[in-house]
N, C-alpha and C positions, 0 to 999 in steps of 0.2 A: 728123686724125681722121678716122675714118666716121661719118657720123650713120647713125642707125637712126631709121628709121621705125617709129611705132606699126604693128600688123595693124590689115587692118579691122575683126576682133573688137571688139579693144581700143577703136576708137573711136566702136563701136555701144553701147559698155558707159560710156565718156563720156560720150557724148550723153545714155542714159539715167540718170546718174546727175545729171545737170545739169539736168534736168525734172522728178526724184523731190521735191524740196523744193517746186519749185511746186504740184505737186496735192496734197502735204500741206497745204499753204496755203490750197490752194481750201477743202478738203473742212474743215479749222478756222474759214474764212469763216463756210463755210455751215452751220456745229454752231451759232455766236455768233446768228447769224441766224436760227436755228431757234427757237434755245432766248428769243431776245428778242421775238420772235412770242408763243411759248409764254404768256411774263409779260404780255404786254398786253391775250391773249385769254382767259386763263382766269382763272379768280375766286381758287382757292387755290394759293400755291407751299408745298411743304412740301417740309423737309431733313429725312432718317431717313439712320438710320445701316443699312450691311449689315454688317458685323464678325462674321467669323464663320459667314455663310452660305454654303454650298455651291453651286456654280455651279448643279446641278440645282434645287434649293431654290427660287434668286432666278428661273430661267427659269419654274417652274411656278408662284410669287406672282403674276410679273409678266403671263402669262397670265388667271389670275383677275381681275385690276384691270384688264384690257380693257374698254372701255368706260367707267370709272369715273374710271381716273387714267391719265396719260402717266410711265412713269420711264424717266428719265435717266440714266446713270451717267457724265457728262461729267469729264476733269480739271480739278485745279482752278481751273487760270491757266484755264482758256476761263469758267468759271463766273464766277472774277471779275471777268473783262472784262466778261462781262455785265451782271452787278449794277451796276457801273460804270458801265455805258451809259445802263441803267434806272434811276439815279440822277434823272433830270427827272422819271419820271414820280411818284416818289414817293421823298420822303429814307430811310424808315422801311426800302425795301427793302435798304437797307445793310448793317439791322443783322442778316442772315440771313450776310452775309461771315462775322462773328464764330463764328458756331456749326459752322462745315464744317472737320470736320477729317478725319482718314485714314479710307477707307472708307465712304463716303456713295454716296446718290441724291436727286436730286432730283427730286421728283412735280408735277407740273400737273392741276388739275381743275377742275369748277366747282361739285363738291361744298364743302359748309362744311367750314372744318378741323379740327373737331373730328368729322363724319361720317368725312370721309377718313381720320382717324386710328383711328378705330373700324375699319373696316374694314383695317388695317394690324395692329390687333391680331387680330383675327376669322383672319387667312391664318397666327397663328402657330403650330407645334407644337411637342412637348414636343422635348427636346435632352437626351441625356446627359451625366454631367462626365466632361471630360477633365482626363490628367495636367499638371498645371503651371498649368492655368485659374485665375484670380481669380472669388471667388465674391462677388456683391453683397449674399447674405444666408448668413444660418447654415444649413448641411445639415446634418438629424438624420436617424436611422435610429429610424423608430417602434417600438414595442411588439407586439407579435403572432408569428402562424404566420409562417411562411416555404416556399419550396419545398425550401429547400437540405436535402441530407442529411449527415448528420456525414461527414467526412474533413476536407481543405484549410482548407475554409472554418472548421471550429472555431476555429482558431490565429487566421485571419486575422480573424475576427469577435473574438476577443480580443485581439490586437495593438492595436486601436483602442479598445478598453473598452470593449467592447462583452459586457453580460451577457446567457447565454444558457442556455437548458437544449432537453434533445432531450425532444420528446412524439411519440409514435405512428412515430419512425423520421426526425421532420424538426426543425430545428431553428426554437424559438420564441426571438426576443427578447423579453428579463423587462420590460423598463423603455428607456422612449424614450433617446439617446445624440446627442449633436451631435458629430459626429465633422470636421467643420472650420468654423470660426467665419467670419463675414463679413468681406471685406479679404483673407485667408488664402488661400495655393496652396493647392490639391488634390492631396494627396499622390497616388502610385500606386497605395497600398494602399485609400486613401479611396473612388478612381476605380473600380477592382474590384470592392470590393465592393456598391457604388453602381449599377453595371451588373449583378451579381450578382441582387439583389435585386429588377432591372428602374425602379429609380426614376431618373424623369428630370425633376432638379429645374430645369432651365431651358428658355428658350422661347426656338425659331431663328426669326427672321422680321423684318421691317423694324422697326424701334422713333423711332418720332416723336419729333424733336428738338426741334425749331421751327415757325413757318410764317406766311406775308403774305398777307391776306387784301386782296387788289386791290380788292374792293368796298367795304369796310366801312374800308379805309386802319386795319387794325388787324396789330399785329406781336407775334404767340404767343412768348413766349421758351421757355415750356415747354408741352409737351402732354401729359399724361399720365391715359389710358384704365385705369381699375382694374375692371372687370364686377362681379366677386366683392366688392370693397371695398365698391361703391357700393350693392350687395344687404343687405350686412349691415347697415349703415348706416339703409335703409329698414326693417329689419326691428325693430331698436333703437327709432328712433323710433316704430313704429306701437305695439310694445309699453309703450310709456310714453306714449302719446299718448290710449288709449282708453279708461282706466282712469279718465287725467285728465278728459277730457270727460264720464263718466258723473258724476262728480264734481262740474261747476263746472253740472251741466244741459245740456249743448251736445248737442241732439237729430240724429241722424243714424239710416239705415238701421242701422248697429252699434251706437248705443248706444241706440236707444228701446227696447227690449226690456227693458233693466236697468233705465231712466227708470221703465219702466209697473209695473217689481218695487218700486221704491223708493216710488213712491207708494201701492202696494196697502200696503205696511208700514204705511207712516204713516194711510192709511182705518181700518186695523185696530186700530190705537193708536189713535184719536182716536175710533172706536166705544168702543172699552173705556172711556175716559174719559168719554165721553159715558153708555155706561148704568151706570157708576159713580156720578156726579153724580147723575142723575136719581131713585135711589133711597135720596139721603140729604140731608139741607140743601144747599142752594147752597152756602151758606156753607163746609161741610166737604169736605177732600178727602183723599185717603188720600195719605200720604209717596209710595206708589209713582206713582200717576195724576201727582201734583206733577212728580214726577221726569221721567216722559211729557213731560210739557207742554214743560219745561224743554230736554231732549234732543231734542225738535221744534223749538222756535222761540229757543232763547237760544242756541243752538250755530249755525254755518253751515248753510245748507241742504246742503251739500257731504257731511255726514257720514253716511256708510253704513254699515251696521254691518258686521264684518269678514270676516263669512262671506261674504254679496254680494258686500263686495270682490274677495275672493279669487276668486269665479266668473265676475266680470267680467277678473278676470286670466289667469285659467287657460284663455281664448277666445284673449288674445293669443298671438301667435308667442312659445316662448319661447327665449333665445338659445343657451343649451344646447343644445337637441334638436336631433336630426339632421336631414337633410331627409327622411329615410325616418318619423322620425316627426309632422313637422309635417306632412308629407299624410295 
């Protein structure tokens, strides 16, 4: 039988194929070494979800984070090996492993964990609803005028149970309507209406999941940054604190004017009582003056007349007011 020898070109291909695994292995080794060095030298190691982020937006966010964080998107097996090798630094690092799922990025930074998470939240941008997407909150169509003109949109809105009326040649939503509940998939009709109304209910960007502070040796299992919620809580606390501070006589630059006003009221009541007592025997006190004395001294010092307490509360931010009214 005649032996067939491979051609010269075939030999080159075989040689390249034999060398290729070695090059890939070297790349993996360098990646592991780089990640291990970042863990040793950076304060914060943060795991973030990058699910549903378009590649172009991902690159844009990475650019904005330059100088603040180093972003890596390694394969799971590589980061697992890195975490295993880094357990000798601190056993808490191993907890990051359990938080790594599909579509993740790992960030290394000298910033505090919550500072870095705040940077990620600031770089999130509004996103449209997509058909088949599972929502993590109720999606509501608000009441009010729209830019939609009567036509196919009328039947599309009615199909979702949205009550409408025509005003000045355009569609107006008569009352708010939840068209997709939390945990449900977004239907094609709901997605189309949301897009037509230019409602972008979601945010796209890095979502902080957990982090480890190598300086403080603390593992943060959840990092939630809710700027709007925190502001609302502060407004509520302030609206309750101001009247309370006035009632207990706590003096600050915000309460002093009301405390002086209350002192003035007490002074007038005492003057009235004194003049009444001077005009008749000391033992005789009219019932109304006696009531004034009791109201000032027998009850707690914190009692303020209703109209003055109302004026105090009116200066505190009202939770029901809009931002424009507060200003």
